C-alpha positions, 0 to 999 in steps of 0.5 A, a space after each residue: 964492922 959487924 957481919 949484919 947490916 940493917 938498912 932503915 928509915 927512921 920512923 919506919 915501923 917495919 924497920 923498928 920491928 927488925 931492930 927490936 928483934 936484933 936487940 932482943 937477940 943481942 946481935 951486933 949490927 951496923 945501921 945505914 939510914 936510907 934517904 926518904 926519897 926512893 929515887 935516892 936509895 941507890 945503895 939499898 937498891 944495889 944490895 937488894 934490887 929494890 928501894 924499900 926498907 928494911 933490908 939486911 945483909 949478913 955476911 957471916 951467913 951469905 945473906 945479901 939484901 933480904 927484905 920484908 920485916 916478917 921474913 927478916 925476923 923469922 930468919 933472925 930467930 931461926 939463925 940466932 935464937 
């Protein structure tokens, strides 16, 4: 199990942006695919307080439930680049 977990929805362009940055930085991460229905996204809601994706957690850095793809990409660049 990796320190970083990405909550995503397949086909989501914002999720793909985050996944691309994770791959570019050669980071290990786990992926949790959320259901299409926002009402069924209880797991990501528990982590981030909302049902949108992408969301990441990074246990090594104490990050719980960061959302917004631009913020996530900026965080990854600042922390791991």
